[in-house]
N, C-alpha and C positions, 0 to 999 in steps of 0.2 A: 503493499503500499504506500510505499514512502517513493516520493516522487524523487528527492534529495535525498542520500544519507552521508556523513562524511565524520569520519571519525579522525582524532589527530592532523590535523592539516596542518602544516607549515608550510612556510613559504619567506625563504631567507636572500636576501642580498646581501655584496658586500657589505659589511661592519654595519648592515643591521637585518631584524628579524620583522618583518613586516607580519606575518598570522604565524601564532605562536602556540599552535596544537588545539583545535578547533574542534569541538563534536556539534553538530548542526543536522537536524530531520525533519524535514519539509513533506508532509501526508499531500497523496495526489486531490486533488479541486480547493486544497488549503491557496490562500493570500494571506503570505510571510514579512513582513516588512525587516530590515535589515539595517538599523541606524548605528549611526557613530559620528564622531564628526571627521573632520579631514584629516588624512595620514590614519585613523583606527586601523586599518585593512581591509576595507568593506569591497573598495573596488576588484583588488585582489583577488578576493575571496569570490567576486562574484566570475571577476574573468575566468579563476579556472574550474570552476563550478560549469563555465562554457565552454572550456576545451581553448581558449584563447592565450592562455599561461600554464607553464609545465609549474606543478607541483613540487615542496623541494623535499617532502613528508607526509605520509598519515594515505587515509584508504578514503576513494570518493566514488561515489555511484552516482550518475543523475540518468533517470529512465531506465533505470536497470542495465546501464555502461559506463565504463570508465572514459570520463569527457575527455581525457589526455591521447585514448587511442580511437576513440568514435567515429566511425565514418561517415563518409553523407547520408543513409539512410539514416543515422541518429542525429544529424543534421537538421533534416528536413520537420523532424518534430518538434525542435524546440525556436523560439522568437524572439529577437534580442531586441532590445530599442537602447543605446548606449548614451554613453553621458556625454560623447562629442562625435559628433560624424564630420565625414567630406560628403558632402552632396553636388548630382550630377545637375550644376545649376541652370546650365539650358534646356534640361527637357522639363517638360510638362509635370503637373503632379500626378496626371492620368499614366503620362508616358511613364513615368518614374515606377508610379506604382504596379502598370500592366508589367513592366521591364523584370523587375522583383517577383513579380507572382510567377513568374517564367520558370522558376527554379525550385517549387514545389511542384508534388505527385495532385493535389486536390486544394488547390488556392481559392481562397473568397473571389469574389466578382469585383473587381476594382473600383466600380463603380459604388458599389455596397460599403467597401473600407474606406472608402475617401466621404462617405457621408456619415459613416460612426466615430469620425475625428474632425465631423463639423466642414468640412472642403470642399463643398458639392460648388460652392460657385467661385472658387478657384480652380476647378480643374483642368484648368484651359488655360493657367497663369503657369510661365515657368517659375521655376522655385527661386532662380534668382531675385524674382522682384519680391516675393513673403517676405513678409516682418520674420523675427527670429521666433514669437511664437509659432506662424504658422508653420515654419519651417519645422520647429519641433514636432505639429503634428502629425506632418509627412513623414518624421523617423517612425513617431507612432502608428503609422496607418503600414510599414514597410515592416514593421514588429510582427502586426497580426493579420497581414495578409494570408500568410500558409496556413492558417488555423492551427499554430504550434498546441501541443500538449499542455506545455512549460513555458512561461514566457517571461523574460528578463526582463526586467525596467529598472535603469539605473539613472534618479532623478528624471523623471518622464514629463515634469509638468515645470521643468524651468522656462520661463519665461513667458507662462501662460498668463493670462491675468486671471483676476477669481472666476466671471463666469466661466472662461475656457476650461478652468481646474472643474469646477464641477461637474463639466458635462464630459470631462475623463475621467471621473470619478464614477459616473454612471456606465459608463464605456467600460471600466473594470469589473463594475459589478457584474455586468452583463454576461461579459468574458467566463467570469469567476461560476454564474448560474450556470453557465454552459459545460462547466466541468473544468477549465483550463485554470491550470497550477499556476501561481503568481509569485515570483520574487522579485521586492519591490526592497531598493532602497531609496531615501531620500531626508532632509534635509525639513522637511515638513512635516511637524509631529501632529499636526492637526488633519496630516492627511494618512499617517500611519495609522492614526486613532481612528480616520472614518472606512479605511478598506480591511487594514488586516485583521483576520482571525485568531493570530498571534505574531509576536515579534521579538527580536534580541539586539542588545544594544553589545556593540565594539568597541573596546577601548583600547588602546595598545598594544593591539593583535589578538586581545583574548576576548570571549563575551563574557561580558559582568553579570550579563541577568539573561530571560528568558520568559516570559509568558503571554498571557493575554493584555488586551490594553489596559480592560481594568485591572488586571495584577499583577502588573509588571513595578517590581523590587519592591515586593508588596506595598501595592497604593491601596489595595482593597480592607487593607486591615491597618492601615496609618491611621485610623478615627479622621476627625471633624472638627473643627474650629469654629464656637460657636460664639458670634458679638451681640452685644444687645446694650441697651442702655436702662439705666435702674434710678429712681430718685436722680437723673439727671445725670449722673457716674456714666461714663462708657466703661463696660467690663467685658473680658472674653476667658471663656474657657476651651482647653484640647480635651478634647472627651473619644472615648472610642466611639461609643452611642448614645445619639445627640437626644432619641428618645423621652427619657428621664428630665433631662435639664429641662426641654421644653417643658413639659408638663408643671413641673417646678414654678417655669417662670411664668405662665398662668395661670397660676395657685396665687402667684405674689402679685398679681397684678401688673406684672413689668411691660414695660414698653414694645410689644412687641413690631410694632412699625419699623422700628431699628433690628428685627433680630436678623442676622444674616448666618448661613452656615455656609462654611466651603472645605472641601476637601484637598488634596497637593493635586494638581491638574498632570496630565503627562509631560509637561515639560519641567513641574519642578521633581519631577523621579526621574528623569531622562538627566538633568543638569547636574544630581547628585550622585549620580551613576557614573555621570563620565568626569566627576571632581571639581565642576565646572561650579557647583550651586554648594561649596564647602567653603 
Protein backbone atom coordinates (compact mmCIF):
# COMPACT_ATOMS: atom_id res chain seq x y z
CA UNK A 1 0.00 0.00 0.00
CA UNK A 2 3.00 2.34 0.27
CA UNK A 3 3.65 4.59 -2.71
CA UNK A 4 6.93 5.73 -1.14
CA UNK A 5 9.05 3.83 1.36
CA UNK A 6 12.32 5.34 2.63
CA UNK A 7 14.64 3.85 5.24
CA UNK A 8 17.88 5.44 6.40
CA UNK A 9 18.16 7.81 3.42
CA UNK A 10 21.43 9.73 3.30
CA UNK A 11 22.94 12.19 0.85
CA UNK A 12 26.46 13.45 1.39
CA UNK A 13 28.34 16.14 -0.51
CA UNK A 14 31.99 17.06 0.09
CA UNK A 15 32.08 18.57 3.55
CA UNK A 16 28.31 18.47 4.02
CA UNK A 17 25.66 15.85 4.79
CA UNK A 18 22.41 17.21 3.34
CA UNK A 19 20.19 14.27 4.35
CA UNK A 20 21.21 12.45 7.51
CA UNK A 21 19.36 9.15 7.62
CA UNK A 22 15.62 9.75 7.32
CA UNK A 23 12.72 7.30 7.35
CA UNK A 24 9.56 8.17 5.44
CA UNK A 25 6.42 6.39 4.23
CA UNK A 26 3.68 7.76 1.99
CA UNK A 27 0.55 5.67 1.49
CA UNK A 28 -1.07 5.34 -1.93
CA UNK A 29 -3.75 7.97 -2.41
CA UNK A 30 -2.34 10.22 0.31
CA UNK A 31 -1.45 13.90 0.07
CA UNK A 32 1.80 14.25 2.00
CA UNK A 33 3.53 17.58 2.63
CA UNK A 34 7.24 17.91 3.30
CA UNK A 35 8.07 21.14 5.15
CA UNK A 36 11.30 22.75 6.17
CA UNK A 37 13.44 25.88 5.81
CA UNK A 38 15.76 26.45 2.87
CA UNK A 39 18.72 24.09 3.10
CA UNK A 40 16.86 21.53 5.21
CA UNK A 41 17.20 18.79 2.58
CA UNK A 42 13.69 18.88 1.08
CA UNK A 43 14.64 19.33 -2.56
CA UNK A 44 17.49 16.83 -2.29
CA UNK A 45 15.11 14.24 -0.82
CA UNK A 46 12.48 14.84 -3.49
CA UNK A 47 15.04 14.65 -6.30
CA UNK A 48 16.24 11.28 -4.99
CA UNK A 49 12.65 10.02 -4.91
CA UNK A 50 12.17 11.22 -8.50
CA UNK A 51 15.31 9.43 -9.64
CA UNK A 52 17.06 12.67 -10.53
CA UNK A 53 19.76 12.45 -7.86
CA UNK A 54 21.79 9.52 -6.54
CA UNK A 55 21.62 8.77 -2.84
CA UNK A 56 24.66 8.09 -0.67
CA UNK A 57 22.94 5.48 1.47
CA UNK A 58 19.67 3.95 2.58
CA UNK A 59 16.82 2.11 0.89
CA UNK A 60 14.23 3.83 -1.31
CA UNK A 61 11.20 2.34 -3.05
CA UNK A 62 8.81 4.45 -5.13
CA UNK A 63 5.80 2.75 -6.73
CA UNK A 64 7.48 -0.57 -6.02
CA UNK A 65 10.83 0.25 -7.69
CA UNK A 66 14.16 1.79 -6.81
CA UNK A 67 14.07 5.24 -8.47
CA UNK A 68 17.83 5.10 -8.93
CA UNK A 69 17.54 2.24 -11.40
CA UNK A 70 13.92 2.42 -12.61
CA UNK A 71 13.29 2.68 -16.34
CA UNK A 72 11.02 4.54 -18.73
CA UNK A 73 7.84 2.62 -17.84
CA UNK A 74 8.25 3.68 -14.21
CA UNK A 75 8.85 7.31 -15.18
CA UNK A 76 5.59 7.33 -17.13
CA UNK A 77 3.79 6.60 -13.85
CA UNK A 78 5.02 9.73 -12.06
CA UNK A 79 4.43 13.42 -12.63
CA UNK A 80 6.83 16.17 -11.60
CA UNK A 81 6.39 19.90 -11.10
CA UNK A 82 9.88 21.22 -10.43
CA UNK A 83 10.68 24.34 -8.44
CA UNK A 84 12.59 25.86 -11.35
CA UNK A 85 11.99 24.95 -14.98
CA UNK A 86 13.24 26.05 -18.37
CA UNK A 87 10.33 26.34 -20.77
CA UNK A 88 10.04 26.40 -24.55
CA UNK A 89 9.21 30.10 -24.71
CA UNK A 90 8.32 30.17 -28.40
CA UNK A 91 5.67 27.43 -28.18
CA UNK A 92 2.08 28.19 -27.31
CA UNK A 93 0.56 26.75 -24.15
CA UNK A 94 -1.45 24.23 -26.20
CA UNK A 95 1.58 23.21 -28.27
CA UNK A 96 3.70 22.63 -25.18
CA UNK A 97 1.07 20.56 -23.37
CA UNK A 98 0.36 18.46 -26.48
CA UNK A 99 4.10 17.91 -26.98
CA UNK A 100 4.63 16.62 -23.45
CA UNK A 101 1.44 14.54 -23.60
CA UNK A 102 3.03 12.57 -26.44
CA UNK A 103 5.56 11.06 -24.03
CA UNK A 104 2.86 9.21 -22.05
CA UNK A 105 0.85 6.10 -22.93
CA UNK A 106 -2.53 7.41 -21.73
CA UNK A 107 -2.41 11.20 -21.35
CA UNK A 108 -5.26 13.52 -20.54
CA UNK A 109 -6.53 15.64 -23.41
CA UNK A 110 -4.49 18.83 -23.68
CA UNK A 111 -7.59 21.04 -23.62
CA UNK A 112 -8.79 19.34 -20.43
CA UNK A 113 -5.48 19.90 -18.67
CA UNK A 114 -5.25 23.51 -19.79
CA UNK A 115 -8.73 24.11 -18.44
CA UNK A 116 -7.88 22.41 -15.13
CA UNK A 117 -5.03 24.85 -14.53
CA UNK A 118 -7.09 27.86 -15.58
CA UNK A 119 -5.31 28.73 -18.83
CA UNK A 120 -8.02 28.13 -21.43
CA UNK A 121 -7.98 31.78 -22.46
CA UNK A 122 -4.19 31.60 -22.87
CA UNK A 123 -4.07 28.30 -24.80
CA UNK A 124 -2.94 30.01 -28.01
CA UNK A 125 -0.54 32.41 -26.30
CA UNK A 126 3.18 31.85 -26.49
CA UNK A 127 4.74 30.89 -23.19
CA UNK A 128 7.15 33.83 -23.31
CA UNK A 129 4.11 36.18 -23.24
CA UNK A 130 2.76 34.73 -19.98
CA UNK A 131 3.19 36.16 -16.51
CA UNK A 132 5.27 34.30 -13.95
CA UNK A 133 2.19 32.85 -12.27
CA UNK A 134 0.76 31.73 -15.62
CA UNK A 135 4.03 30.01 -16.52
CA UNK A 136 3.82 28.21 -13.20
CA UNK A 137 0.39 26.95 -14.21
CA UNK A 138 1.93 25.58 -17.39
CA UNK A 139 4.43 23.69 -15.22
CA UNK A 140 1.54 22.16 -13.28
CA UNK A 141 -0.24 21.23 -16.52
CA UNK A 142 2.87 19.40 -17.75
CA UNK A 143 3.09 17.56 -14.43
CA UNK A 144 -0.45 16.17 -14.58
CA UNK A 145 -1.00 15.58 -18.32
CA UNK A 146 0.29 12.00 -18.11
CA UNK A 147 -2.28 10.91 -15.46
CA UNK A 148 0.45 10.16 -12.89
CA UNK A 149 -0.09 7.66 -10.11
CA UNK A 150 2.30 9.75 -8.03
CA UNK A 151 2.70 13.50 -8.42
CA UNK A 152 5.67 15.45 -7.03
CA UNK A 153 4.95 19.14 -6.45
CA UNK A 154 7.95 21.27 -5.46
CA UNK A 155 6.72 24.72 -4.36
CA UNK A 156 3.93 24.56 -6.97
CA UNK A 157 2.10 27.81 -6.18
CA UNK A 158 5.08 30.16 -6.15
CA UNK A 159 4.00 33.28 -8.03
CA UNK A 160 0.27 32.52 -7.76
CA UNK A 161 -2.11 35.22 -6.56
CA UNK A 162 -4.54 34.19 -3.78
CA UNK A 163 -7.37 33.36 -6.19
CA UNK A 164 -5.11 31.21 -8.38
CA UNK A 165 -3.74 29.45 -5.30
CA UNK A 166 -7.25 28.50 -4.15
CA UNK A 167 -8.07 27.25 -7.65
CA UNK A 168 -4.93 25.12 -7.54
CA UNK A 169 -5.96 23.70 -4.17
CA UNK A 170 -9.25 22.59 -5.73
CA UNK A 171 -7.29 20.87 -8.50
CA UNK A 172 -5.11 19.00 -5.99
CA UNK A 173 -8.19 17.88 -4.06
CA UNK A 174 -9.74 16.62 -7.30
CA UNK A 175 -6.60 14.69 -8.22
CA UNK A 176 -6.44 13.18 -4.74
CA UNK A 177 -10.11 12.17 -5.01
CA UNK A 178 -9.19 10.28 -8.21
CA UNK A 179 -6.59 8.32 -6.21
CA UNK A 180 -3.43 10.21 -7.20
CA UNK A 181 -0.72 10.12 -4.53
CA UNK A 182 0.79 13.57 -4.04
CA UNK A 183 4.05 14.61 -2.39
CA UNK A 184 4.08 18.35 -1.85
CA UNK A 185 6.80 20.71 -0.69
CA UNK A 186 5.71 24.22 0.18
CA UNK A 187 6.66 27.24 2.26
CA UNK A 188 2.98 28.19 2.57
CA UNK A 189 1.86 26.58 5.82
CA UNK A 190 -1.80 27.36 5.14
CA UNK A 191 -1.40 25.39 1.92
CA UNK A 192 -0.02 22.38 3.78
CA UNK A 193 -2.80 22.60 6.34
CA UNK A 194 -5.48 22.87 3.66
CA UNK A 195 -4.24 19.99 1.49
CA UNK A 196 -2.15 17.48 3.42
CA UNK A 197 -3.42 14.31 5.05
CA UNK A 198 -0.05 14.07 6.80
CA UNK A 199 3.14 16.08 6.84
CA UNK A 200 6.71 15.93 8.03
CA UNK A 201 9.14 18.68 9.00
CA UNK A 202 12.76 18.48 7.87
CA UNK A 203 15.43 20.49 9.66
CA UNK A 204 19.16 20.03 9.28
CA UNK A 205 18.70 16.95 7.13
CA UNK A 206 16.57 15.15 9.72
CA UNK A 207 12.84 14.65 10.12
CA UNK A 208 12.08 16.37 13.42
CA UNK A 209 8.32 15.73 13.48
CA UNK A 210 5.64 13.91 11.52
CA UNK A 211 1.87 13.75 11.86
CA UNK A 212 -1.39 15.24 10.67
CA UNK A 213 -1.74 19.03 10.51
CA UNK A 214 -3.82 18.85 13.70
CA UNK A 215 -1.39 16.70 15.68
CA UNK A 216 2.05 17.74 14.43
CA UNK A 217 4.50 18.44 17.23
CA UNK A 218 1.90 17.74 19.92
CA UNK A 219 -0.35 20.50 18.60
CA UNK A 220 -3.56 18.66 19.56
CA UNK A 221 -2.45 18.35 23.18
CA UNK A 222 -0.90 21.76 23.63
CA UNK A 223 -3.93 23.27 25.32
CA UNK A 224 -5.54 26.64 24.84
CA UNK A 225 -4.88 30.20 25.94
CA UNK A 226 -8.04 31.78 27.35
CA UNK A 227 -8.17 35.57 27.73
CA UNK A 228 -10.95 37.75 29.14
CA UNK A 229 -11.64 40.85 31.25
CA UNK A 230 -12.90 40.57 34.79
CA UNK A 231 -13.77 43.69 36.76
CA UNK A 232 -11.99 45.74 34.12
CA UNK A 233 -8.79 43.73 34.52
CA UNK A 234 -7.34 41.67 31.64
CA UNK A 235 -6.70 38.05 32.58
CA UNK A 236 -5.17 35.09 30.75
CA UNK A 237 -4.88 31.40 31.60
CA UNK A 238 -3.30 28.47 29.77
CA UNK A 239 -5.48 25.37 30.14
CA UNK A 240 -5.64 21.91 28.62
CA UNK A 241 -9.41 22.13 28.15
CA UNK A 242 -11.15 25.53 28.40
CA UNK A 243 -14.63 24.09 29.10
CA UNK A 244 -14.53 24.25 32.90
CA UNK A 245 -12.94 27.69 32.92
CA UNK A 246 -15.64 29.05 30.62
CA UNK A 247 -18.35 27.61 32.88
CA UNK A 248 -16.70 29.35 35.81
CA UNK A 249 -16.58 32.66 33.93
CA UNK A 250 -20.27 32.38 33.16
CA UNK A 251 -21.07 31.83 36.85
CA UNK A 252 -19.10 34.85 38.00
CA UNK A 253 -20.63 37.01 35.26
CA UNK A 254 -17.30 37.83 33.61
CA UNK A 255 -17.36 40.00 30.49
CA UNK A 256 -17.69 37.25 27.86
CA UNK A 257 -17.67 39.78 25.03
CA UNK A 258 -13.91 39.99 25.63
CA UNK A 259 -13.40 36.22 25.76
CA UNK A 260 -10.88 34.75 23.31
CA UNK A 261 -9.63 31.17 23.02
CA UNK A 262 -6.51 30.53 20.96
CA UNK A 263 -4.50 27.41 20.24
CA UNK A 264 -1.06 27.15 18.63
CA UNK A 265 -1.26 27.54 14.87
CA UNK A 266 0.59 25.25 12.50
CA UNK A 267 3.03 28.11 11.99
CA UNK A 268 3.68 28.34 15.74
CA UNK A 269 4.41 24.62 15.90
CA UNK A 270 6.55 24.69 12.75
CA UNK A 271 8.71 27.58 13.94
CA UNK A 272 9.34 25.83 17.24
CA UNK A 273 10.25 22.62 15.49
CA UNK A 274 12.83 24.23 13.24
CA UNK A 275 14.23 26.30 16.10
CA UNK A 276 13.14 29.71 14.83
CA UNK A 277 10.53 30.07 17.52
CA UNK A 278 12.91 29.63 20.44
